[in-house]
Short mmCIF file of the C-alpha atoms (twelve columns), coordinates in Angstrom:
data_MODEL
# 
_entry.id   MODEL 
# 
loop_
_atom_site.group_PDB 
_atom_site.id 
_atom_site.type_symbol 
_atom_site.label_atom_id 
_atom_site.label_alt_id 
_atom_site.label_comp_id 
_atom_site.label_asym_id 
_atom_site.label_seq_id 
_atom_site.Cartn_x 
_atom_site.Cartn_y 
_atom_site.Cartn_z 
_atom_site.pdbx_PDB_model_num 
ATOM 1   C CA . MET A 1   -98.354  7.762   -62.691 1 
ATOM 2   C CA . THR A 2   -100.822 8.015   -65.576 1 
ATOM 3   C CA . VAL A 3   -101.192 6.330   -67.733 1 
ATOM 4   C CA . GLU A 4   -101.758 8.261   -71.622 1 
ATOM 5   C CA . THR A 5   -103.012 6.343   -75.439 1 
ATOM 6   C CA . THR A 6   -101.473 7.346   -78.617 1 
ATOM 7   C CA . PRO A 7   -102.895 6.882   -82.448 1 
ATOM 8   C CA . ILE A 8   -101.442 3.232   -82.635 1 
ATOM 9   C CA . ALA A 9   -102.598 0.598   -80.417 1 
ATOM 10  C CA . GLY A 10  -100.711 -0.850  -77.819 1 
ATOM 11  C CA . LEU A 11  -98.601  2.488   -77.986 1 
ATOM 12  C CA . LEU A 12  -98.372  4.056   -74.573 1 
ATOM 13  C CA . ILE A 13  -96.760  7.271   -72.714 1 
ATOM 14  C CA . LEU A 14  -96.404  7.125   -69.179 1 
ATOM 15  C CA . LYS A 15  -96.080  10.152  -67.518 1 
ATOM 16  C CA . PRO A 16  -94.531  10.126  -63.835 1 
ATOM 17  C CA . THR A 17  -96.022  12.418  -60.826 1 
ATOM 18  C CA . ILE A 18  -93.035  14.440  -60.024 1 
ATOM 19  C CA . HIS A 19  -92.556  15.442  -56.025 1 
ATOM 20  C CA . GLY A 20  -90.432  18.574  -56.250 1 
ATOM 21  C CA . ASP A 21  -89.036  20.917  -53.552 1 
ATOM 22  C CA . SER A 22  -86.311  22.979  -52.867 1 
ATOM 23  C CA . ARG A 23  -83.977  20.095  -52.423 1 
ATOM 24  C CA . GLY A 24  -84.659  18.453  -56.415 1 
ATOM 25  C CA . TYR A 25  -87.147  16.297  -56.770 1 
ATOM 26  C CA . PHE A 26  -88.618  12.609  -56.534 1 
ATOM 27  C CA . PHE A 27  -90.400  10.240  -58.417 1 
ATOM 28  C CA . GLU A 28  -91.125  6.613   -58.761 1 
ATOM 29  C CA . SER A 29  -89.622  5.617   -62.393 1 
ATOM 30  C CA . TYR A 30  -91.696  1.888   -61.917 1 
ATOM 31  C CA . ASN A 31  -94.070  0.428   -59.979 1 
ATOM 32  C CA . LYS A 32  -95.938  -2.847  -61.620 1 
ATOM 33  C CA . MET A 33  -98.770  -2.421  -59.062 1 
ATOM 34  C CA . THR A 34  -99.798  1.373   -59.964 1 
ATOM 35  C CA . LEU A 35  -99.150  -0.077  -64.432 1 
ATOM 36  C CA . GLU A 36  -101.229 -2.765  -63.731 1 
ATOM 37  C CA . ALA A 37  -104.850 -0.490  -61.812 1 
ATOM 38  C CA . ASN A 38  -104.051 2.496   -64.314 1 
ATOM 39  C CA . SER A 39  -103.870 -0.069  -67.684 1 
ATOM 40  C CA . GLU A 40  -103.357 -2.706  -69.554 1 
ATOM 41  C CA . ILE A 41  -99.652  -3.171  -68.937 1 
ATOM 42  C CA . ARG A 42  -99.173  -6.433  -67.289 1 
ATOM 43  C CA . THR A 43  -95.387  -6.868  -68.418 1 
ATOM 44  C CA . VAL A 44  -92.907  -8.460  -66.218 1 
ATOM 45  C CA . PHE A 45  -89.168  -6.527  -67.010 1 
ATOM 46  C CA . CYS A 46  -86.515  -9.228  -66.828 1 
ATOM 47  C CA . GLN A 47  -83.270  -6.805  -68.147 1 
ATOM 48  C CA . ASP A 48  -82.052  -3.350  -68.218 1 
ATOM 49  C CA . ASN A 49  -80.211  -1.605  -70.852 1 
ATOM 50  C CA . GLN A 50  -78.013  1.542   -70.791 1 
ATOM 51  C CA . ALA A 51  -76.971  3.552   -73.682 1 
ATOM 52  C CA . ARG A 52  -74.694  6.735   -73.984 1 
ATOM 53  C CA . SER A 53  -74.889  8.434   -77.164 1 
ATOM 54  C CA . VAL A 54  -73.523  12.269  -78.697 1 
ATOM 55  C CA . LYS A 55  -75.488  14.651  -80.554 1 
ATOM 56  C CA . ASN A 56  -77.235  13.127  -84.106 1 
ATOM 57  C CA . VAL A 57  -76.534  9.676   -83.398 1 
ATOM 58  C CA . LEU A 58  -79.457  7.584   -85.121 1 
ATOM 59  C CA . ARG A 59  -80.137  4.126   -83.651 1 
ATOM 60  C CA . GLY A 60  -82.659  1.763   -84.852 1 
ATOM 61  C CA . LEU A 61  -84.802  0.098   -86.022 1 
ATOM 62  C CA . HIS A 62  -84.623  -2.891  -84.165 1 
ATOM 63  C CA . TYR A 63  -86.524  -5.105  -83.214 1 
ATOM 64  C CA . GLN A 64  -86.466  -9.635  -82.266 1 
ATOM 65  C CA . ASN A 65  -88.487  -11.931 -83.365 1 
ATOM 66  C CA . HIS A 66  -89.836  -15.074 -82.425 1 
ATOM 67  C CA . PRO A 67  -89.346  -16.698 -80.481 1 
ATOM 68  C CA . SER A 68  -87.333  -14.071 -77.970 1 
ATOM 69  C CA . PRO A 69  -89.476  -10.707 -78.881 1 
ATOM 70  C CA . GLN A 70  -88.917  -7.837  -76.537 1 
ATOM 71  C CA . THR A 71  -91.756  -5.361  -75.236 1 
ATOM 72  C CA . LYS A 72  -89.176  -2.242  -74.376 1 
ATOM 73  C CA . LEU A 73  -90.046  0.752   -71.492 1 
ATOM 74  C CA . ILE A 74  -87.932  3.417   -72.465 1 
ATOM 75  C CA . ARG A 75  -86.573  6.915   -70.514 1 
ATOM 76  C CA . VAL A 76  -84.212  9.670   -70.888 1 
ATOM 77  C CA . LEU A 77  -81.727  9.892   -68.080 1 
ATOM 78  C CA . GLU A 78  -79.488  12.730  -69.443 1 
ATOM 79  C CA . GLY A 79  -80.638  15.069  -72.420 1 
ATOM 80  C CA . SER A 80  -83.249  14.789  -75.074 1 
ATOM 81  C CA . ILE A 81  -83.979  12.181  -78.111 1 
ATOM 82  C CA . TRP A 82  -86.176  11.794  -80.757 1 
ATOM 83  C CA . ASP A 83  -87.648  8.334   -79.792 1 
ATOM 84  C CA . VAL A 84  -89.811  6.332   -82.598 1 
ATOM 85  C CA . ALA A 85  -91.790  3.199   -82.857 1 
ATOM 86  C CA . VAL A 86  -93.220  1.330   -86.068 1 
ATOM 87  C CA . ASP A 87  -96.127  -0.789  -86.407 1 
ATOM 88  C CA . ILE A 88  -94.676  -4.169  -87.772 1 
ATOM 89  C CA . ARG A 89  -97.473  -6.289  -86.974 1 
ATOM 90  C CA . LYS A 90  -98.493  -7.386  -90.499 1 
ATOM 91  C CA . ASN A 91  -102.541 -7.753  -89.185 1 
ATOM 92  C CA . SER A 92  -102.895 -4.574  -87.676 1 
ATOM 93  C CA . PRO A 93  -104.656 -1.805  -88.710 1 
ATOM 94  C CA . THR A 94  -101.833 0.480   -88.512 1 
ATOM 95  C CA . TYR A 95  -98.962  -1.815  -89.984 1 
ATOM 96  C CA . LYS A 96  -96.506  0.543   -91.256 1 
ATOM 97  C CA . GLN A 97  -97.477  3.737   -89.274 1 
ATOM 98  C CA . TRP A 98  -95.035  4.991   -86.791 1 
ATOM 99  C CA . TYR A 99  -95.047  7.086   -83.556 1 
ATOM 100 C CA . GLY A 100 -92.685  9.382   -82.347 1 
ATOM 101 C CA . ILE A 101 -92.468  11.281  -79.622 1 
ATOM 102 C CA . GLU A 102 -89.642  13.718  -77.330 1 
ATOM 103 C CA . LEU A 103 -88.093  11.712  -74.198 1 
ATOM 104 C CA . SER A 104 -85.669  13.721  -71.958 1 
ATOM 105 C CA . ALA A 105 -84.603  13.993  -68.515 1 
ATOM 106 C CA . GLU A 106 -86.078  17.106  -68.041 1 
ATOM 107 C CA . ASN A 107 -89.674  15.750  -69.087 1 
ATOM 108 C CA . LYS A 108 -88.694  12.937  -67.650 1 
ATOM 109 C CA . LEU A 109 -91.694  10.716  -69.715 1 
ATOM 110 C CA . GLN A 110 -91.530  6.823   -70.867 1 
ATOM 111 C CA . PHE A 111 -92.394  5.768   -73.799 1 
ATOM 112 C CA . TYR A 112 -94.157  1.473   -73.563 1 
ATOM 113 C CA . ILE A 113 -93.073  -0.166  -76.698 1 
ATOM 114 C CA . PRO A 114 -94.865  -3.606  -76.641 1 
ATOM 115 C CA . HIS A 115 -93.809  -6.557  -78.955 1 
ATOM 116 C CA . GLY A 116 -94.487  -6.421  -82.516 1 
ATOM 117 C CA . PHE A 117 -93.007  -2.936  -83.240 1 
ATOM 118 C CA . ALA A 118 -89.494  -1.481  -84.408 1 
ATOM 119 C CA . HIS A 119 -88.161  0.753   -82.038 1 
ATOM 120 C CA . GLY A 120 -85.595  3.781   -83.249 1 
ATOM 121 C CA . TYR A 121 -84.280  7.211   -82.357 1 
ATOM 122 C CA . ALA A 122 -82.400  10.185  -82.242 1 
ATOM 123 C CA . VAL A 123 -80.146  12.443  -80.031 1 
ATOM 124 C CA . LEU A 124 -81.207  15.691  -80.420 1 
ATOM 125 C CA . THR A 125 -79.389  17.092  -77.853 1 
ATOM 126 C CA . ASP A 126 -75.288  17.102  -77.064 1 
ATOM 127 C CA . THR A 127 -75.295  14.011  -75.105 1 
ATOM 128 C CA . ALA A 128 -78.248  11.893  -74.351 1 
ATOM 129 C CA . GLU A 129 -78.075  8.644   -72.243 1 
ATOM 130 C CA . VAL A 130 -80.946  6.545   -72.422 1 
ATOM 131 C CA . PHE A 131 -82.309  3.648   -70.237 1 
ATOM 132 C CA . TYR A 132 -84.478  0.883   -71.057 1 
ATOM 133 C CA . LYS A 133 -86.306  -2.161  -69.408 1 
ATOM 134 C CA . CYS A 134 -87.294  -5.627  -71.622 1 
ATOM 135 C CA . ASP A 135 -89.629  -8.692  -70.671 1 
ATOM 136 C CA . ASN A 136 -87.714  -10.966 -72.938 1 
ATOM 137 C CA . TYR A 137 -83.188  -11.335 -72.870 1 
ATOM 138 C CA . TYR A 138 -81.090  -10.488 -75.480 1 
ATOM 139 C CA . ASN A 139 -81.055  -13.584 -78.458 1 
ATOM 140 C CA . LYS A 140 -78.847  -12.800 -81.464 1 
ATOM 141 C CA . SER A 141 -80.308  -15.240 -83.013 1 
ATOM 142 C CA . ALA A 142 -83.940  -13.508 -82.742 1 
ATOM 143 C CA . GLU A 143 -82.030  -9.857  -83.769 1 
ATOM 144 C CA . ALA A 144 -83.960  -8.182  -86.796 1 
ATOM 145 C CA . GLY A 145 -83.977  -4.751  -87.978 1 
ATOM 146 C CA . ILE A 146 -85.459  -2.201  -90.950 1 
ATOM 147 C CA . PHE A 147 -83.900  0.552   -92.547 1 
ATOM 148 C CA . TYR A 148 -84.204  3.745   -91.178 1 
ATOM 149 C CA . GLY A 149 -84.658  5.748   -94.026 1 
ATOM 150 C CA . ASP A 150 -87.458  3.273   -95.738 1 
ATOM 151 C CA . THR A 151 -89.029  5.758   -97.725 1 
ATOM 152 C CA . GLU A 152 -92.144  3.802   -97.710 1 
ATOM 153 C CA . LEU A 153 -92.254  4.546   -93.454 1 
ATOM 154 C CA . ALA A 154 -91.645  8.255   -94.481 1 
ATOM 155 C CA . ILE A 155 -89.852  8.839   -90.742 1 
ATOM 156 C CA . ASP A 156 -89.248  12.399  -89.606 1 
ATOM 157 C CA . TRP A 157 -86.017  11.992  -87.311 1 
ATOM 158 C CA . LYS A 158 -86.293  15.434  -86.529 1 
ATOM 159 C CA . ILE A 159 -82.282  15.661  -87.124 1 
ATOM 160 C CA . ASP A 160 -80.391  16.383  -90.065 1 
ATOM 161 C CA . LEU A 161 -79.478  13.044  -91.789 1 
ATOM 162 C CA . GLN A 162 -76.943  14.604  -93.433 1 
ATOM 163 C CA . GLN A 163 -75.288  14.572  -90.098 1 
ATOM 164 C CA . ALA A 164 -76.270  11.668  -88.386 1 
ATOM 165 C CA . ILE A 165 -74.139  9.512   -87.291 1 
ATOM 166 C CA . ILE A 166 -74.903  5.660   -87.822 1 
ATOM 167 C CA . SER A 167 -73.533  2.077   -87.405 1 
ATOM 168 C CA . ASP A 168 -72.638  0.333   -90.607 1 
ATOM 169 C CA . LYS A 169 -75.026  -2.313  -88.940 1 
ATOM 170 C CA . ASP A 170 -77.795  0.251   -89.330 1 
ATOM 171 C CA . LEU A 171 -77.050  1.451   -92.428 1 
ATOM 172 C CA . ASN A 172 -77.105  -1.913  -93.690 1 
ATOM 173 C CA . GLN A 173 -80.627  -3.147  -92.559 1 
ATOM 174 C CA . PRO A 174 -83.318  -4.375  -95.079 1 
ATOM 175 C CA . MET A 175 -86.463  -1.990  -96.139 1 
ATOM 176 C CA . LEU A 176 -89.364  -2.980  -94.405 1 
ATOM 177 C CA . LYS A 177 -90.807  -5.317  -97.398 1 
ATOM 178 C CA . ASP A 178 -87.948  -6.968  -97.206 1 
ATOM 179 C CA . ALA A 179 -87.348  -7.710  -93.810 1 
ATOM 180 C CA . ARG A 180 -87.345  -10.983 -91.224 1 
ATOM 181 C CA . ASN A 181 -90.901  -10.003 -89.634 1 
ATOM 182 C CA . GLY A 182 -92.488  -12.961 -87.552 1 
ATOM 183 C CA . PHE A 183 -94.870  -10.479 -86.398 1 
ATOM 184 C CA . GLU A 184 -98.776  -10.771 -87.699 1 
# 
C-alpha cells in the first residue's frame, strides 16, 4: 500500500497493492502496521459504517465536534462517488479549502480524513456502497454539519445539483460561518 499526500495537510489517499490473476484479485484494505510504517497515520479505529445510495444522492457535509471528533477512512465497495473533505480547522492555512477525489470499486482508493474536516459525497453511478472506518463512536450531541451549497466553499459536487437527492437534515445545515465548530 502506498500513501499519497494531498494539497491539504492531513488528508491522505491510500492506494492498495492489488494482486490479481485469472481468479480475480486480492488486496489488504487495511493494515495498521503498514500504514504506520509508511505514513503519519497512528489512528486506532473502533467503528465501521456502511451506506448504500442511488445515483445523485448527496450526503454531507458532516462532522463531529469535541469531545467526539471522528477520523474516517473511506472506500467504495460498489459503484463510484465524488468524495469531499473541507478543512474546518480555524487556524489552518487551508481553512475553508476543500479537496475532492473519485473513489470507486474499480480504483480501490481510500481517503483518510482526520479530525477537523467536514465530509460529504455525491453518488456518480446507479448505486454506490460506501464503507468507512471511524476512530471514535457516533455521538449525537457532537454531531454537526455545513450546508453542501455554501457559496463561500464553492464545492464542485460533480453532479447536477438540480437532480440531487438530499435529506431534509442536509438541506437545513448552516453555512460554515454559522456552524458549530470547535476545531482550532
